[in-house]
C-alpha positions in Angstrom: -4.4 -3.0 -9.0 -4.6 -4.3 -5.5 -8.0 -4.5 -4.0 -8.8 -4.2 -0.3 -10.5 -7.1 1.4 -12.1 -6.9 4.8 -12.9 -10.0 6.8 -15.4 -8.8 9.5 -15.1 -12.1 11.4 -11.4 -11.2 12.1 -12.2 -7.8 13.5 -11.9 -7.3 17.3 -15.4 -5.8 17.4 -16.9 -9.2 16.6 -15.6 -10.7 19.8 -15.9 -7.6 21.9 -18.3 -5.0 20.5 -17.3 -2.4 23.1 -13.6 -2.5 21.9 -12.1 1.0 21.6 -10.1 -0.1 18.5 -10.6 2.2 15.6 -7.0 2.2 14.2 -8.2 1.4 10.7 -10.6 4.4 10.7 -7.9 6.7 12.1 -5.2 5.8 9.6 -7.3 5.8 6.5 -6.3 8.8 4.4 -9.7 9.0 2.5 -12.6 10.3 4.5 -15.4 7.8 4.6 -13.6 4.9 3.0 -13.3 2.9 6.3 -16.3 3.6 8.5 -17.1 2.6 12.1 -20.8 2.9 13.0 -21.7 1.6 16.4 -19.4 -1.4 16.7 -19.4 -2.4 13.1 -16.5 -1.5 10.8 -17.2 -1.4 7.1 -15.4 -0.4 3.9 -16.9 1.9 1.2 -15.3 0.3 -1.9 -16.2 3.3 -4.0 -14.1 5.6 -1.9 -11.3 3.2 -1.0 -8.0 3.7 -3.0 -6.5 0.4 -1.8 -3.4 2.1 -0.2 -3.3 -0.6 2.4 -2.8 1.7 5.4 -5.6 -0.2 7.3 -3.8 -3.5 6.5 -0.7 -2.2 8.3 -2.7 -0.7 11.2 -5.1 -3.6 12.0 -3.9 -5.6 15.0 -6.1 -8.6 14.1 -5.3 -8.7 10.4 -8.9 -8.3 9.4 -7.8 -6.3 6.3 -5.7 -7.6 3.4 -5.0 -6.7 -0.2 -5.6 -9.2 -3.0 -2.5 -9.5 -5.2 -0.2 -8.5 -2.4 1.8 -11.2 -0.5 4.0 -9.9 2.3 5.9 -13.2 2.5 6.8 -13.1 -1.2 8.0 -9.5 -0.6 10.3 -10.6 2.2 12.0 -13.1 -0.1 12.9 -10.3 -2.6 14.5 -8.1 0.0 17.7 -10.3 0.1 18.4 -9.3 -3.5 17.4 -5.6 -3.2 16.6 -4.3 0.3 14.5 -1.4 -0.9 10.8 -0.8 -0.2 9.0 1.6 -2.5 5.4 2.2 -3.6 6.8 2.4 -7.1 8.5 -1.0 -7.0 7.1 -3.5 -4.6 4.3 -2.1 -2.4 1.0 -0.3 -2.9 2.1 2.1 -0.1 4.8 1.9 2.6 2.0 2.2 5.2 0.8 -1.3 4.2 3.4 -2.9 6.4 2.9 -3.2 10.2 5.6 -2.7 12.7 5.9 -6.4 12.9 6.3 -6.7 9.2 9.1 -4.1 9.2 11.0 -6.0 11.9 10.6 -9.2 10.0 11.7 -7.6 6.8 14.9 -6.3 8.4 15.7 -9.6 10.1 14.9 -11.8 7.1 16.7 -9.5 4.7 19.9 -9.7 6.7 20.8 -6.1 6.1 19.4 -2.6 6.4 16.1 -2.1 4.5 15.5 1.2 2.9 12.1 2.8 2.9 11.8 5.2 -0.1 9.6 8.0 1.0 10.5 10.2 -2.0 7.0 9.7 -3.5 5.1 10.5 -0.3 5.2 14.3 -0.6 3.7 14.3 -4.1 1.3 11.4 -3.4 -2.4 12.1 -4.0 -3.1 10.5 -0.6 -0.5 12.6 1.1 -1.2 12.0 4.7 0.6 8.7 5.5 4.2 9.9 5.8 3.9 10.6 9.5 2.4 7.1 10.0 5.2 5.5 8.1 7.8 7.4 10.1 6.2 6.3 13.4 6.2 2.6 12.3 9.8 2.7 11.2 10.9 4.4 14.5 9.0 1.7 16.5 10.4 -1.1 14.4 14.0 0.2 14.9 13.4 0.5 18.7 12.3 -3.2 18.7 15.3 -4.2 16.6 17.7 -2.4 18.9 16.1 -4.2 22.0 16.5 -7.5 20.2 20.1 -6.8 19.6 19.8 -6.8 15.8 22.4 -4.5 14.1 20.4 -3.8 10.9 17.7 -1.1 10.7 14.9 0.2 8.6 16.2 3.4 7.0 14.0 6.2 5.6 15.4 7.8 2.5 14.0 10.3 -0.1 15.0 8.3 -3.2 12.0 8.7 -5.6 12.7 5.2 -7.1 11.5 4.8 -10.6 8.6 2.4 -11.2 9.5 -1.1 -12.2 8.7 -1.8 -15.8 7.3 -5.2 -16.6 7.1 -6.5 -20.2 3.5 -7.5 -20.0 2.5 -4.2 -18.4 4.2 -2.3 -21.2 2.5 -4.5 -23.8 -0.9 -4.1 -22.2 -0.4 -0.3 -21.9 0.6 -0.1 -25.5 -2.5 -2.0 -26.7 -4.7 -0.1 -24.4 -3.4 3.3 -25.7 -3.5 2.0 -29.3 -7.2 1.0 -28.8 -8.1 4.4 -27.4 -6.3 6.2 -30.3 -8.0 3.9 -32.9 -11.4 4.6 -31.3 -10.8 8.3 -31.3 -9.8 8.3 -35.0 -12.9 6.2 -35.9 -15.2 8.6 -34.0 -13.9 11.7 -35.8 -13.8 9.9 -39.2 -17.5 9.0 -38.8 -18.6 12.5 -37.7 -20.3 14.3 -40.6 -18.8 17.6 -41.5 -15.4 17.0 -39.8 -12.3 16.4 -41.7 -9.2 14.8 -40.4 
């Protein structure tokens, strides 16, 4: 699971406490996860779901997700130009407008944003933000004379299965089942 990291020394409020920037607070889909009190921004790690929306919104890159490398993601887009929360991102909102422009230029083709999961997402409020970023990125690409675009499609891509995750999941479920059977076997008066 990706975990959100906040580097306060990178926040614009450190250098200019009266800055009106509150993009991270406004984009956060979980009330009280990213908080701005006076000029200080902080993250409530108990409420944060690590969607990364603040990562994509922060102009000074004060937020990041451990385990997520946007440069490594760009390299995979040449093989499969698809971005999906079920394949290669925690959430499509993790990418900034600049990241989207870079992804399309580096990929050398159109890049598809799979928003098929957004309507059923437990977060549920980031689709409008994703659409705004893609529109702005496409505007920039057009002005730069780049033919390729970021394209939004409702694909509902299937999650990527990794061998180690399947193995870990099997062992985790096996352990839970064994613990449950042991519990009931040891309970006096209950028969299996």
